[in-house]
C-alpha positions as CSV (number, residue, x, y, z in Angstrom):
1,X,0.0,0.0,0.0
2,X,2.7,2.5,1.0
3,X,4.8,1.5,-2.0
4,X,1.9,2.5,-4.3
5,X,1.5,5.9,-2.6
6,X,5.2,6.8,-3.1
7,X,5.3,5.6,-6.7
8,X,2.2,7.5,-7.9
9,X,2.4,10.4,-10.3
10,X,0.4,12.6,-7.9
11,X,3.1,12.1,-5.2
12,X,5.9,13.0,-7.5
13,X,4.1,16.1,-8.7
14,X,3.4,17.1,-5.1
15,X,6.9,16.5,-4.0
16,X,8.2,18.5,-7.0
17,X,6.0,21.4,-6.1
18,X,7.0,21.3,-2.4
19,X,10.7,21.4,-3.5
20,X,10.0,24.3,-5.7
21,X,8.3,26.2,-2.8
22,X,11.3,25.3,-0.6
23,X,13.6,26.6,-3.2
24,X,11.8,29.9,-3.4
25,X,11.8,30.1,0.4
26,X,15.5,29.4,0.6
27,X,16.2,32.1,-2.1
28,X,14.1,34.7,-0.3
29,X,15.4,34.0,3.1
30,X,19.0,33.9,1.9
31,X,18.6,37.2,0.1
32,X,17.2,38.8,3.2
33,X,20.0,37.4,5.3
34,X,22.6,38.6,2.8
35,X,21.2,42.2,2.7
36,X,21.1,42.2,6.5
37,X,24.7,40.9,6.8
38,X,25.9,43.6,4.4
39,X,24.2,46.3,6.5
40,X,26.0,45.4,9.7
41,X,28.9,47.6,11.0
42,X,32.5,46.4,11.2
43,X,34.0,45.9,14.6
44,X,37.5,44.8,13.4
45,X,38.3,41.7,15.6
46,X,37.5,38.0,15.7
47,X,36.8,35.8,18.7
48,X,39.3,33.2,19.8
49,X,37.7,30.4,21.8
50,X,34.6,31.3,23.6
51,X,35.4,34.8,25.0
52,X,38.9,35.6,23.9
53,X,40.0,38.3,21.5
54,X,41.8,36.7,18.6
55,X,42.7,38.3,15.3
56,X,42.5,42.1,15.3
57,X,42.5,44.2,12.1
58,X,45.3,46.7,12.7
59,X,43.4,49.3,10.7
60,X,40.0,48.5,12.2
61,X,38.0,50.1,15.0
62,X,38.9,47.5,17.6
63,X,42.6,48.3,17.2
64,X,41.9,52.0,17.4
65,X,40.0,51.5,20.7
66,X,43.1,49.7,22.2
67,X,41.8,46.2,22.1
68,X,44.6,43.6,22.3
69,X,44.9,40.0,21.3
70,X,44.3,37.6,24.2
71,X,42.0,40.1,26.0
72,X,39.2,38.2,27.6
73,X,35.7,39.6,26.9
74,X,33.7,39.9,30.1
75,X,30.7,42.0,28.9
76,X,29.5,43.6,25.7
77,X,27.1,46.5,25.7
78,X,25.8,47.9,22.5
79,X,23.0,49.9,24.0
80,X,21.3,50.3,27.4
81,X,21.4,46.7,28.4
82,X,23.5,43.6,27.6
83,X,20.7,42.3,25.5
84,X,21.3,45.2,23.0
85,X,24.8,43.8,22.4
86,X,23.9,42.3,19.0
87,X,25.2,44.3,16.2
88,X,22.6,46.4,14.5
89,X,22.8,48.1,11.1
90,X,22.8,51.7,12.4
91,X,24.8,51.0,15.5
92,X,27.7,53.5,16.0
93,X,29.6,52.1,19.0
94,X,30.0,49.1,21.2
95,X,31.3,49.2,24.8
96,X,33.3,46.2,25.8
97,X,34.5,45.1,29.2
98,X,37.7,43.1,28.8
99,X,40.0,41.4,31.3
100,X,43.6,42.3,30.6
101,X,46.4,41.2,32.9
102,X,43.9,40.6,35.7
103,X,42.4,44.1,35.4
104,X,39.1,45.1,33.8
105,X,39.5,47.6,30.9
106,X,36.5,49.2,29.2
107,X,37.3,50.2,25.6
108,X,34.6,51.9,23.6
109,X,34.7,50.7,20.0
110,X,33.4,53.1,17.4
111,X,31.9,51.0,14.6
112,X,32.4,51.7,11.0
113,X,31.0,50.4,7.7
114,X,32.6,47.2,6.5
115,X,35.7,47.8,4.4
116,X,35.6,46.5,0.8
117,X,37.7,43.4,1.5
118,X,35.2,42.4,4.2
119,X,32.3,43.0,1.9
120,X,33.9,40.9,-0.8
121,X,34.4,38.1,1.7
122,X,30.7,38.3,2.7
123,X,29.6,38.3,-1.0
124,X,31.8,35.3,-1.8
125,X,30.2,33.4,1.1
126,X,26.6,34.0,-0.2
127,X,27.6,33.4,-3.8
128,X,28.7,29.9,-2.8
129,X,25.3,29.4,-1.3
130,X,23.7,30.8,-4.4
131,X,25.7,28.4,-6.6
132,X,24.4,25.4,-4.5
133,X,20.8,26.8,-4.9
134,X,21.2,27.2,-8.7
135,X,22.5,23.6,-9.0
136,X,19.5,22.3,-7.0
137,X,17.0,24.3,-9.1
138,X,18.6,23.2,-12.3
139,X,18.4,19.5,-11.4
140,X,14.7,20.1,-10.4
141,X,14.0,21.8,-13.7
142,X,15.5,19.0,-15.8
143,X,14.5,16.0,-13.7
144,X,11.3,17.2,-11.8
145,X,9.7,13.8,-11.3
146,X,12.7,11.6,-10.6
147,X,12.7,10.6,-7.0
148,X,16.5,10.4,-6.8
149,X,16.8,13.9,-8.3
150,X,14.2,15.1,-5.8
151,X,16.2,13.7,-2.9
152,X,19.3,15.4,-4.3
153,X,17.4,18.7,-4.6
154,X,16.1,18.4,-1.0
155,X,19.6,17.8,0.4
156,X,21.1,20.6,-1.7
157,X,18.4,23.1,-0.6
158,X,18.8,22.2,3.0
159,X,22.5,22.4,2.7
160,X,22.2,25.8,1.0
161,X,19.9,27.0,3.8
162,X,22.4,25.6,6.3
163,X,25.2,27.6,4.8
164,X,23.3,30.8,5.1
165,X,22.0,30.1,8.7
166,X,25.5,29.1,9.7
167,X,26.8,32.5,8.6
168,X,24.1,34.3,10.6
169,X,24.7,32.1,13.6
170,X,28.4,32.9,13.3
171,X,27.5,36.6,13.6
172,X,25.1,36.3,16.5
173,X,26.0,33.2,18.6
174,X,29.1,34.8,20.1
175,X,27.3,37.9,21.2
176,X,24.5,35.8,22.8
177,X,27.0,33.7,24.8
178,X,28.9,36.7,26.1
179,X,25.9,38.7,27.1
180,X,23.9,35.9,28.9
């Protein structure tokens, strides 16, 4: 009985339509995340481990504020409360509390728009996701009713969405851990 349901033409057509809707949803959400990511200000440092300051752009705002490698982040304030510590598109500064040589230091980082090399890096990341999306949609266009092709499209679309979500989680997860 179940075998007949999965082999029927109606099921294949329905699964193809569901994959098409998923593809459109992934494209729309990925585009929205890309535009949001591009609008975020640049802070000029990366995280090492869970709360350590790792790489610092020597020409970035973190270096100008006096942040040093191996500083330990204690608190991040982007507004009136620690919950506001997420980067926002129009945000101008970020107040950090760091532990340096056993003493707390409070540098105020003035945020700037992302430099071209950072923007190009972000664009490359999303272009990779777009390439996976295009491959999935091409397979769906040429083999819409083949179950193996549909499985491939499903995995490719979920992978594409995972790439985009991973990028956004990379932006927000650190801030959430430090401010909690």
